[in-house]
C-alpha positions as CSV (number, residue, x, y, z in Angstrom):
1,M,-59.8,27.3,-128.4
2,L,-59.1,24.2,-130.5
3,L,-60.6,22.3,-127.7
4,L,-63.8,24.2,-127.3
5,A,-64.2,24.1,-131.2
6,G,-63.9,20.3,-131.2
7,C,-66.3,19.9,-128.5
8,T,-68.7,22.3,-130.1
9,G,-68.6,20.2,-133.5
10,S,-68.7,16.9,-131.7
11,G,-72.1,18.1,-129.9
12,S,-73.5,19.5,-133.1
13,S,-73.0,16.5,-135.2
14,Y,-74.6,14.4,-132.7
15,T,-78.2,12.9,-134.0
16,W,-80.3,12.6,-131.2
17,G,-82.4,9.4,-130.9
18,W,-85.1,10.0,-128.4
19,H,-87.6,7.1,-130.0
20,V,-85.4,5.0,-127.6
21,V,-86.9,6.2,-124.5
22,L,-90.1,7.6,-125.6
23,P,-93.4,5.7,-124.7
24,F,-94.7,6.2,-128.6
25,D,-93.7,3.1,-130.0
26,Q,-93.4,-0.6,-128.5
27,R,-89.7,-0.1,-128.4
28,G,-89.6,3.2,-126.5
29,W,-92.2,1.8,-124.3
30,N,-90.4,-1.5,-123.3
31,N,-87.2,0.7,-122.8
32,L,-88.9,3.4,-120.5
33,A,-90.6,0.6,-118.5
34,F,-87.1,-1.3,-118.1
35,L,-85.7,1.9,-117.0
36,T,-88.2,2.7,-114.3
37,A,-88.6,-0.5,-113.1
38,G,-85.2,0.2,-111.2
39,V,-87.1,3.0,-109.1
40,W,-88.3,0.3,-106.7
41,A,-84.7,-1.5,-106.1
42,T,-83.3,1.8,-105.7
43,L,-86.0,2.7,-103.3
44,L,-86.0,-0.7,-101.2
45,I,-82.2,-0.7,-100.8
46,S,-82.0,2.9,-99.8
47,V,-85.1,2.4,-97.2
48,V,-83.1,-0.6,-95.6
49,A,-79.9,1.2,-95.6
50,I,-81.1,4.2,-93.8
51,V,-83.1,2.3,-91.2
52,A,-80.1,0.2,-90.4
53,A,-78.1,3.2,-90.5
54,V,-80.0,5.5,-88.2
55,A,-80.3,2.5,-85.8
56,V,-76.3,1.9,-85.3
57,G,-76.0,5.7,-85.7
58,L,-77.9,6.2,-82.7
59,L,-76.2,3.4,-80.5
60,V,-72.8,4.9,-81.6
61,G,-73.5,8.4,-81.2
62,L,-74.8,7.4,-77.4
63,C,-71.4,6.0,-77.0
64,A,-69.7,9.4,-77.4
65,L,-72.1,10.4,-74.4
66,S,-70.9,7.7,-72.0
67,K,-68.8,8.1,-69.0
68,R,-66.9,5.3,-69.8
69,R,-63.8,5.9,-71.8
70,A,-63.9,2.6,-73.7
71,L,-67.3,3.4,-75.1
72,R,-66.0,6.9,-76.0
73,G,-63.0,5.6,-77.6
74,F,-65.2,3.2,-79.8
75,N,-67.4,5.9,-81.0
76,R,-64.2,7.9,-82.1
77,V,-62.6,4.8,-83.9
78,Y,-65.8,3.9,-85.5
79,V,-66.7,7.2,-86.9
80,E,-63.3,8.1,-88.2
81,T,-62.9,4.9,-89.7
82,F,-66.0,4.9,-91.8
83,R,-66.1,8.6,-92.4
84,S,-62.6,8.1,-94.1
85,I,-63.2,5.0,-96.3
86,P,-65.1,6.0,-99.8
87,L,-68.3,4.2,-100.2
88,L,-67.4,2.6,-103.4
89,V,-64.1,1.4,-102.0
90,L,-66.0,0.0,-98.8
91,L,-68.4,-1.9,-101.2
92,L,-66.1,-3.7,-103.2
93,W,-64.2,-4.7,-100.2
94,V,-67.3,-6.1,-98.5
95,Y,-68.4,-7.5,-101.8
96,Y,-64.9,-9.1,-102.8
97,G,-62.6,-9.1,-99.9
98,L,-65.1,-10.5,-97.0
99,P,-65.2,-13.8,-98.8
100,V,-61.3,-13.8,-99.0
101,V,-60.5,-12.4,-95.6
102,A,-63.3,-14.0,-93.4
103,G,-65.1,-16.6,-95.6
104,I,-68.1,-14.5,-95.3
105,Q,-70.1,-14.1,-98.8
106,F,-73.0,-11.7,-99.1
107,G,-75.4,-11.2,-102.0
108,V,-75.4,-8.3,-104.1
109,F,-78.5,-6.7,-102.0
110,A,-76.8,-7.5,-98.6
111,A,-73.5,-6.4,-99.5
112,G,-75.2,-3.0,-100.7
113,V,-77.1,-2.5,-97.6
114,L,-74.1,-3.4,-95.5
115,S,-71.7,-1.1,-97.1
116,L,-74.4,1.8,-97.3
117,A,-75.4,1.6,-93.7
118,L,-71.7,1.1,-92.5
119,S,-70.7,4.4,-94.3
120,D,-73.9,6.4,-93.4
121,S,-74.1,5.3,-89.8
122,A,-70.8,7.2,-89.0
123,F,-72.6,10.4,-90.2
124,E,-75.8,9.5,-88.3
125,A,-73.7,8.9,-85.2
126,E,-72.5,12.7,-85.2
127,I,-75.8,13.8,-86.2
128,F,-77.2,12.1,-82.9
129,R,-74.4,13.3,-80.9
130,A,-75.0,16.8,-81.6
131,G,-78.9,16.6,-81.4
132,I,-78.7,15.1,-78.1
133,Q,-76.1,17.4,-76.7
134,S,-78.2,20.3,-77.8
135,V,-81.2,19.5,-75.5
136,P,-81.0,21.9,-72.7
137,K,-79.5,20.2,-69.2
138,G,-82.9,21.1,-67.5
139,Q,-84.7,18.6,-69.5
140,W,-82.4,15.9,-68.0
141,E,-83.0,17.3,-64.7
142,A,-86.5,17.6,-64.9
143,G,-87.0,14.0,-65.9
144,K,-85.0,13.0,-63.1
145,S,-86.8,15.0,-60.7
146,I,-90.2,13.1,-61.5
147,G,-88.4,9.8,-60.8
148,L,-87.7,8.6,-64.2
149,T,-84.3,6.6,-64.8
150,P,-81.4,7.9,-66.9
151,W,-82.9,5.6,-70.0
152,Q,-86.4,6.8,-69.3
153,V,-85.1,10.2,-69.4
154,M,-83.3,9.6,-72.8
155,R,-86.2,7.8,-74.3
156,F,-89.3,9.7,-73.4
157,V,-87.8,13.2,-72.7
158,V,-84.4,13.8,-74.7
159,L,-84.6,12.0,-77.8
160,P,-88.1,13.1,-79.1
161,Q,-86.8,16.6,-78.7
162,A,-83.3,15.7,-80.3
163,I,-84.7,13.9,-83.2
164,R,-87.3,17.2,-83.8
165,R,-84.0,19.2,-84.0
166,I,-82.0,16.8,-86.3
167,L,-84.8,16.0,-88.7
168,P,-83.6,18.1,-91.4
169,A,-80.0,16.6,-91.2
170,L,-81.6,13.0,-91.1
171,G,-83.6,13.8,-94.3
172,N,-80.4,15.0,-96.1
173,Q,-78.8,11.8,-95.0
174,F,-81.6,9.8,-96.6
175,V,-81.0,11.8,-99.7
176,Y,-77.3,11.2,-99.6
177,V,-78.1,7.3,-99.2
178,L,-80.6,7.5,-102.3
179,K,-77.9,8.9,-104.5
180,M,-74.9,7.0,-103.3
181,S,-77.1,3.6,-103.9
182,S,-76.1,4.2,-107.6
183,L,-72.6,3.0,-106.6
184,I,-73.9,-0.4,-105.9
185,S,-74.6,-1.2,-109.8
186,V,-70.8,-2.1,-110.1
187,I,-71.6,-5.3,-108.3
188,G,-74.5,-6.1,-110.5
189,Y,-77.6,-4.7,-108.3
190,Q,-80.5,-3.9,-110.6
191,E,-81.2,-0.4,-109.8
192,L,-81.7,2.8,-111.6
193,T,-77.9,3.0,-112.6
194,R,-77.3,-0.7,-113.5
195,R,-80.5,-0.8,-115.7
196,A,-79.5,2.7,-117.5
197,N,-75.8,1.0,-118.1
198,E,-77.2,-2.4,-119.6
199,L,-79.6,-0.5,-121.8
200,T,-76.9,1.7,-123.3
201,L,-74.9,-1.4,-124.2
202,V,-78.1,-2.6,-126.2
203,E,-79.1,0.9,-127.7
204,Y,-76.1,2.7,-128.1
205,R,-78.0,5.8,-126.8
206,P,-76.1,6.8,-123.7
207,L,-77.2,10.8,-123.8
208,E,-80.9,9.9,-124.2
209,I,-80.8,7.1,-121.7
210,Y,-78.7,8.8,-119.0
211,T,-81.0,11.9,-119.4
212,V,-83.8,9.9,-118.5
213,L,-81.8,8.3,-115.8
214,V,-80.9,11.9,-114.4
215,L,-84.4,12.9,-114.5
216,E,-85.5,9.8,-112.5
217,Y,-83.1,10.8,-109.7
218,L,-84.2,14.5,-109.7
219,V,-87.9,13.2,-109.3
220,L,-86.9,10.9,-106.7
221,I,-85.1,13.2,-104.5
222,L,-87.7,16.1,-104.9
223,I,-90.3,13.8,-103.5
224,V,-88.1,13.0,-100.8
225,S,-87.3,16.5,-100.1
226,W,-90.9,17.3,-100.2
227,L,-91.9,14.5,-97.9
228,V,-89.2,15.4,-95.3
229,R,-90.4,18.9,-95.2
230,R,-93.9,18.1,-94.5
231,L,-92.7,15.7,-91.6
232,E,-90.6,18.7,-90.2
233,K,-93.9,21.0,-90.3
234,R,-95.9,18.3,-88.7
235,M,-93.4,17.7,-85.9
236,G,-93.0,21.4,-85.6
237,A,-96.7,21.9,-85.4
238,G,-97.0,19.0,-82.7
239,E,-93.9,20.5,-80.6
240,R,-95.9,24.3,-80.7
241,G,-99.0,22.6,-79.6
242,H,-97.6,21.2,-76.5
C-alpha cells in the first residue's frame, strides 16, 4: 500500500511539459524534427539487415534439407548458436570484441547490420526450412517429370509456393528487426532511440520524449504490418488466379 501510494503521489506531482515536443513554437518544432529524423536511420538499418538475414537464412535453411550430413550439421550449429545469443550481447561483442579478437573493426552501421542479420537469419532459416518442407512432394515430382533439374524445381516450383506460405512469418520477422534495431543505440547509431536518449539529456523531459518515441515505433510497425497484409492478399490473389 505504501509503495502504491508513493507511486501515485509521484505521478500526480509530475508537471508535464509537452511544449518541448509540440510544433507550436520553434523549440518544440526543432526537437520534434530531431526525433523524427531518426525514422530514416531506423528504416535503413532494418531493411538492409532483413534483406541480409533473408538471404543468409535461405542458404542456411537449404542446408537443413541437404542429403549431406555436414551441411545438416552446419545448419543445426548455426541456428542453435545465433538463436541462443541475446542480440544486445552479440552486438556488443561484434562492435567491441572483434577488433580485439580478430583485428576486425566495423563501423556503427556495419556492426548493427551484421548483428541484426546474424541474429535474425537463424530464425529465417527455420522459417524457410518449414516452408519448403510444407510444399507437397508431388510438386517436386511434377517438376522433375517435365525435365527440370533439382535446382530449377526449387527455384521455379517449390520456392515460390513456400514464400507464399511463409510470408506472414517473414513479415513478423521484419517487425522484430525493426523493434530490435533500437538496441543499436547503445553503440551510438543515430536512430530513433538514440536521438530520444540524447534529447532527454538536453531537455530533462523523459516522459514526453519517450512518449513520442513510442508513437513513432507504433506508427512504423502499423504501416509495415499493413503493407505485409496487402502483399499477402496480392500474392494470395495471384495464386488463386493460377
